C-alpha positions as CSV (number, residue, x, y, z in Angstrom):
1,M,-90.7,-64.3,47.3
2,S,-86.9,-65.3,46.7
3,Q,-86.4,-69.0,45.5
4,E,-84.8,-70.7,48.2
5,I,-81.9,-72.9,47.5
6,T,-80.2,-75.1,50.2
7,F,-77.0,-76.9,50.1
8,K,-76.1,-79.9,51.8
9,D,-72.6,-79.8,53.2
10,D,-71.5,-83.2,52.0
11,E,-72.7,-82.5,48.5
12,E,-71.0,-80.1,46.2
13,P,-73.4,-77.7,44.7
14,R,-73.7,-77.5,40.8
15,M,-72.5,-74.3,39.4
16,E,-75.9,-73.6,38.0
17,D,-77.6,-74.0,41.2
18,L,-74.7,-71.8,43.0
19,T,-75.0,-69.3,40.1
20,E,-78.8,-69.0,40.6
21,Y,-78.5,-68.8,44.4
22,V,-75.9,-66.1,44.8
23,T,-76.6,-63.9,41.4
24,K,-80.2,-64.1,40.8
25,T,-82.1,-64.5,44.3
26,G,-80.2,-61.7,46.1
27,H,-78.6,-63.8,48.6
28,G,-75.1,-63.3,47.1
29,V,-72.0,-64.7,48.9
30,K,-73.4,-63.4,52.3
31,G,-76.2,-65.9,51.9
32,L,-73.4,-68.9,51.4
33,S,-71.8,-67.6,54.7
34,E,-74.8,-67.5,56.8
35,M,-75.4,-71.1,56.1
36,D,-72.3,-72.0,58.2
37,L,-71.1,-74.4,55.9
38,N,-67.8,-76.3,56.9
39,N,-66.4,-76.8,53.3
40,L,-66.0,-74.2,50.8
41,P,-67.9,-74.9,47.2
42,K,-65.4,-75.8,44.7
43,Q,-66.2,-72.7,42.6
44,Y,-64.3,-70.6,45.3
45,I,-61.3,-72.5,45.5
46,Q,-58.4,-70.6,44.1
47,P,-55.2,-72.1,42.2
48,Q,-52.6,-72.7,44.6
49,S,-50.6,-69.8,43.3
50,E,-53.4,-67.3,44.2
51,R,-53.9,-68.5,47.7
52,P,-52.8,-66.5,50.8
53,S,-50.1,-69.1,51.8
54,S,-48.5,-68.2,48.4
55,M,-48.0,-64.7,49.4
56,K,-44.4,-63.7,50.7
57,I,-45.2,-61.3,53.4
58,K,-42.5,-58.6,54.0
59,E,-41.2,-59.2,57.4
60,T,-38.2,-57.8,59.5
61,D,-37.0,-60.2,62.3
62,G,-40.4,-62.0,62.5
63,V,-42.0,-58.6,62.7
64,E,-44.5,-57.5,59.8
65,E,-42.5,-54.3,58.5
66,S,-44.1,-51.0,58.8
67,S,-46.6,-50.4,55.4
68,I,-47.6,-47.9,53.2
69,P,-46.7,-44.4,54.0
70,I,-48.9,-42.7,56.5
71,I,-49.5,-38.9,55.4
72,D,-50.6,-35.9,58.0
73,L,-52.6,-33.5,55.9
74,S,-53.1,-31.0,58.7
75,K,-50.7,-28.6,57.0
76,W,-51.6,-28.5,53.3
77,E,-49.4,-25.6,52.9
78,D,-46.2,-27.5,54.2
79,P,-44.0,-28.3,51.1
80,W,-43.4,-31.6,52.8
81,V,-46.8,-32.7,52.4
82,A,-46.8,-32.5,48.4
83,N,-43.5,-33.6,48.3
84,S,-44.3,-36.9,50.6
85,I,-47.8,-37.4,48.4
86,C,-45.7,-37.7,45.1
87,D,-42.9,-39.6,46.6
88,A,-45.3,-42.4,47.9
89,A,-46.9,-42.3,44.6
90,E,-43.8,-42.9,42.8
91,K,-42.5,-45.5,45.2
92,W,-45.6,-47.3,46.7
93,G,-48.6,-46.3,44.4
94,F,-50.3,-46.3,48.2
95,F,-50.5,-44.1,51.1
96,Q,-52.8,-43.6,53.8
97,I,-54.0,-40.0,54.8
98,V,-55.0,-38.8,58.3
99,N,-56.4,-35.3,59.3
100,H,-57.5,-35.0,56.1
101,G,-60.8,-32.9,56.8
102,V,-63.3,-35.7,56.0
103,P,-65.4,-35.7,59.3
104,V,-65.3,-38.8,61.3
105,E,-68.9,-39.1,61.7
106,V,-69.3,-38.9,58.0
107,L,-66.9,-42.0,57.7
108,E,-69.0,-43.9,60.1
109,D,-72.2,-43.1,58.4
110,V,-71.0,-44.6,55.5
111,K,-69.8,-47.9,57.0
112,Q,-73.2,-48.0,58.6
113,A,-75.0,-47.3,55.5
114,T,-73.0,-50.2,54.0
115,L,-74.1,-52.4,56.6
116,A,-77.5,-51.3,56.1
117,F,-77.8,-52.3,52.3
118,F,-76.3,-55.6,52.8
119,G,-78.5,-56.4,55.8
120,L,-81.6,-55.9,53.5
121,P,-83.8,-58.9,52.7
122,P,-82.6,-61.0,49.4
123,D,-85.8,-59.9,47.6
124,E,-84.9,-56.2,48.1
125,K,-81.5,-56.6,47.2
126,K,-82.1,-58.6,44.1
127,K,-83.8,-55.5,42.4
128,Y,-80.2,-54.2,41.9
129,F,-78.5,-57.2,40.1
130,K,-77.5,-56.5,36.6
131,E,-80.3,-58.4,35.1
132,N,-83.1,-56.5,37.1
133,S,-81.5,-53.1,37.5
134,V,-83.1,-50.2,35.9
135,S,-79.8,-48.6,35.3
136,N,-76.0,-49.8,34.5
137,H,-75.3,-47.1,36.8
138,V,-76.3,-49.0,39.6
139,R,-75.4,-52.7,40.0
140,L,-75.2,-55.3,42.5
141,S,-73.0,-58.3,41.9
142,T,-71.0,-60.8,43.3
143,S,-67.2,-62.1,42.9
144,F,-65.9,-59.6,40.1
145,I,-67.0,-60.7,36.9
146,P,-68.3,-64.2,37.5
147,E,-69.0,-65.5,33.9
148,A,-65.3,-64.7,33.2
149,E,-63.5,-66.5,36.2
150,N,-62.4,-69.5,36.6
151,A,-62.6,-69.4,40.4
152,L,-64.8,-67.0,42.0
153,E,-64.0,-64.4,44.9
154,W,-65.5,-64.5,48.4
155,K,-67.4,-60.9,48.2
156,D,-70.4,-59.2,47.3
157,Y,-70.2,-55.5,45.9
158,L,-72.9,-52.5,45.0
159,S,-71.3,-50.3,42.3
160,L,-72.9,-46.8,41.8
161,F,-71.4,-44.7,38.9
162,Y,-72.3,-41.0,39.8
163,V,-73.7,-38.9,36.9
164,S,-76.1,-36.5,39.2
165,D,-77.5,-35.7,42.7
166,D,-81.0,-36.2,40.6
167,E,-80.0,-39.8,39.3
168,A,-78.8,-40.8,42.3
169,L,-81.6,-39.6,44.5
170,A,-83.8,-41.4,42.0
171,L,-82.0,-44.6,41.4
172,W,-79.5,-45.2,44.3
173,P,-80.8,-47.5,47.2
174,S,-82.3,-45.4,49.8
175,A,-80.6,-47.3,52.3
176,C,-77.3,-46.0,51.5
177,R,-77.9,-42.9,49.2
178,D,-78.0,-40.0,51.4
179,Q,-74.9,-41.0,53.1
180,L,-72.9,-42.0,50.2
181,L,-73.9,-38.5,48.6
182,N,-73.0,-36.7,51.5
183,Y,-69.2,-38.5,51.3
184,M,-68.7,-37.8,47.9
185,R,-69.4,-34.1,48.8
186,K,-66.8,-33.9,51.6
187,C,-64.2,-36.1,49.9
188,E,-64.0,-33.1,47.7
189,V,-61.8,-31.6,50.5
190,V,-59.2,-34.2,49.5
191,I,-59.7,-34.6,45.9
192,K,-58.6,-31.2,44.8
193,P,-55.6,-30.8,46.7
194,L,-54.4,-34.3,45.8
195,V,-54.9,-33.4,42.1
196,E,-52.9,-30.3,42.8
197,A,-50.1,-32.0,44.3
198,L,-49.7,-34.7,42.4
199,M,-49.4,-32.3,39.0
200,K,-47.2,-30.0,40.9
201,G,-45.1,-33.3,41.0
202,L,-45.0,-33.5,37.4
203,S,-44.0,-29.9,36.9
204,I,-47.8,-29.0,36.1
205,D,-48.8,-25.9,37.9
206,E,-51.8,-24.8,36.0
207,I,-54.8,-27.1,35.7
208,N,-57.5,-26.0,33.4
209,E,-60.8,-27.1,32.9
210,T,-60.0,-29.4,30.4
211,K,-57.5,-31.2,32.4
212,W,-59.7,-31.3,35.4
213,T,-62.1,-33.3,33.0
214,Q,-59.3,-35.3,32.0
215,L,-58.2,-36.4,35.4
216,T,-61.3,-36.3,37.8
217,G,-64.3,-36.3,35.3
218,S,-66.2,-39.2,36.8
219,K,-66.7,-41.1,39.8
220,R,-67.8,-44.2,41.1
221,I,-68.2,-45.6,44.7
222,N,-68.6,-49.3,45.3
223,L,-69.6,-51.1,48.6
224,N,-67.6,-54.0,49.3
225,Y,-68.9,-56.9,51.7
226,Y,-66.5,-59.9,52.6
227,P,-68.5,-62.3,54.4
228,K,-66.6,-64.8,56.9
229,C,-65.5,-67.2,55.1
230,P,-65.6,-71.3,56.0
231,K,-61.9,-71.8,54.5
232,P,-60.3,-68.7,54.0
233,E,-56.8,-70.1,53.2
234,L,-58.6,-71.6,49.9
235,T,-59.7,-68.5,48.3
236,V,-59.7,-64.7,48.3
237,G,-61.7,-61.7,49.0
238,V,-60.4,-59.9,45.9
239,G,-57.8,-61.1,43.6
240,R,-54.6,-59.3,42.3
241,H,-55.4,-56.4,40.4
242,S,-54.7,-52.7,39.8
243,D,-57.4,-49.8,39.8
244,V,-58.3,-48.2,36.5
245,S,-58.8,-45.1,38.2
246,T,-57.0,-41.7,38.2
247,F,-56.7,-42.6,42.3
248,T,-58.9,-44.4,44.7
249,I,-60.1,-43.2,47.9
250,L,-60.6,-46.3,50.2
251,L,-62.4,-46.3,53.7
252,Q,-62.1,-49.6,55.4
253,D,-63.4,-50.8,58.5
254,D,-61.1,-52.2,61.5
255,I,-60.9,-55.7,60.4
256,G,-57.8,-55.4,58.0
257,G,-57.1,-57.6,55.1
258,L,-55.9,-55.5,52.3
259,Y,-52.4,-56.4,51.0
260,V,-50.6,-54.3,48.4
261,R,-47.3,-55.2,46.3
262,A,-44.5,-53.9,48.0
263,P,-41.8,-51.9,45.9
264,D,-39.6,-54.7,45.6
265,G,-42.0,-56.3,43.3
266,E,-42.0,-59.7,45.2
267,S,-43.3,-59.5,48.5
268,W,-46.8,-58.1,50.0
269,V,-47.6,-55.6,52.9
270,H,-50.6,-55.5,55.2
271,V,-52.6,-52.2,55.0
272,P,-53.4,-51.9,58.8
273,P,-56.6,-50.0,59.4
274,I,-56.4,-46.8,61.1
275,A,-59.1,-45.1,63.1
276,G,-60.2,-42.0,60.5
277,A,-57.6,-42.6,58.0
278,L,-58.4,-42.8,54.3
279,V,-56.2,-45.0,51.9
280,I,-55.2,-43.5,48.6
281,N,-53.9,-45.5,45.8
282,V,-52.9,-44.4,42.0
283,G,-54.7,-46.0,39.1
284,D,-53.7,-47.2,35.9
285,A,-54.8,-43.9,34.3
286,L,-52.7,-41.5,36.4
287,Q,-49.8,-44.4,35.5
288,I,-50.5,-43.8,31.9
289,L,-50.9,-39.8,32.1
290,S,-47.5,-39.5,34.3
291,N,-45.9,-41.5,31.6
292,G,-45.0,-44.3,34.4
293,R,-43.7,-41.9,36.8
294,Y,-46.7,-42.6,39.4
295,K,-47.5,-46.2,39.5
296,S,-50.7,-48.2,39.9
297,I,-49.9,-51.2,42.3
298,E,-51.4,-54.8,42.6
299,H,-53.4,-55.2,45.5
300,R,-55.3,-58.0,46.9
301,V,-57.9,-58.9,50.0
302,I,-57.9,-61.9,51.9
303,A,-60.8,-63.6,53.2
304,N,-61.6,-63.7,56.6
305,G,-62.7,-66.9,58.6
306,T,-64.2,-65.2,61.8
307,K,-65.6,-61.9,60.8
308,D,-67.2,-59.9,58.0
309,R,-65.3,-57.4,56.5
310,I,-66.7,-54.1,54.3
311,S,-64.9,-51.5,52.3
312,I,-66.1,-48.7,50.5
313,P,-63.5,-47.7,47.5
314,L,-64.4,-44.0,45.7
315,F,-62.8,-44.2,42.3
316,V,-61.9,-40.8,41.0
317,N,-61.7,-41.2,36.7
318,P,-61.4,-39.5,33.9
319,K,-64.6,-39.0,31.8
320,P,-65.5,-42.1,29.9
321,S,-65.3,-39.9,26.7
322,E,-61.6,-38.6,27.2
323,V,-58.8,-39.9,25.4
324,I,-55.8,-40.5,28.0
325,G,-52.0,-41.0,27.2
326,P,-49.0,-39.3,28.6
327,L,-49.3,-35.6,29.5
328,E,-47.8,-33.3,26.6
329,E,-46.2,-31.4,29.6
330,V,-44.9,-34.5,31.3
331,L,-43.2,-35.3,27.9
332,E,-41.8,-31.9,27.2
333,N,-40.4,-31.5,30.7
334,T,-38.6,-34.9,30.6
335,G,-37.8,-35.3,27.2
336,E,-38.7,-39.0,27.8
337,K,-40.4,-41.0,24.9
338,P,-44.2,-41.8,25.3
339,K,-44.5,-45.4,26.9
340,Y,-48.3,-45.7,26.6
341,K,-50.6,-45.0,23.2
342,N,-53.4,-42.7,23.6
343,V,-56.7,-44.8,24.4
344,L,-60.3,-43.9,24.7
345,Y,-60.9,-44.3,28.5
346,S,-64.3,-46.0,28.2
347,D,-62.5,-48.4,26.1
348,Y,-59.7,-49.1,28.5
349,T,-62.3,-49.9,31.4
350,L,-64.2,-52.1,28.9
351,C,-61.0,-54.2,28.8
352,F,-60.7,-54.3,32.3
353,Y,-64.3,-55.4,33.0
354,R,-64.4,-58.3,30.5
355,K,-61.8,-60.4,32.2
356,A,-60.9,-61.9,35.4
357,H,-58.6,-59.7,37.9
358,D,-55.0,-60.6,36.5
359,G,-52.5,-58.5,38.1
360,K,-51.9,-55.4,36.0
361,G,-52.7,-57.0,32.7
362,T,-55.1,-54.2,31.4
363,L,-52.1,-51.9,31.1
364,D,-50.9,-54.0,28.1
365,F,-53.9,-52.6,26.5
366,A,-52.6,-49.1,26.4
367,K,-48.7,-50.0,26.1
368,I,-46.9,-48.9,23.1
């Protein structure tokens, strides 16, 4: 049985006790949330500059301005679609897609599977924590990188690196495995045309096998669980960061809470949940490969004081062994000088996973 640790609401839990509870016993932040604490453990209190109250929300006449672009993919052959994708990738780095071809029932299955996994008993979930997991490709964690963070994030997440169906069938939790594999297969209907549109926007019409591997050679899927929080104004669900992917396909529930940095670089806009939609965002790898034309954008998640929230990002990445840098075709077509050096993608991601979320700080690793 899991070791039971209780925290009195009028006593501040010691860091070692809290760490033991959320990272070793399988309870995670979900377990803290279920205690119905009135106060937030100090380990989760963010500095003033990172709290929701510090966010400048983009508004017009007191009403939240329309958020990131929404693109209807029902007619891929219409040049407007590809142009809209490239325009959004340049100006916003984020957009939502509707009528994308991934069945709604598949999306719902994935959300239910996520809830099923996090609903497992702590003894069952703790098998997937880093210290216990049989593979680094299957990892349950809390916050982001607890050992590197001065203030923890109010989130639990399961991270699954895809190698093959056989490995997934053998190692991924049965509570969510089949639904996630089906979802990943169904997302191919989105991934291929997105890549083609983005490359065409860079005047690259021919994508050979080598380039496909460089752009989409690996995939990782995360299940994010954001439990309701006793003091959401003092913490974050996820801190400011950009993804290290080529691009990310995000499925969110109907709760809301995702904010992205607006093109003005100062304010934030909410990404409202749209039934059946998927959120697409450019990652650092594509910003590097496009020599900065497509932008990876800071985003963050605020905590919720009344409801649990889930989201499922599918990260489409270069293969870890790939070297990424500005594509030769981009430099030749534009006459630009490279803004980034060539880096081994696995080295780039290692840099990202060694530190707390810090906006777009990882990009400095690749800058010339």
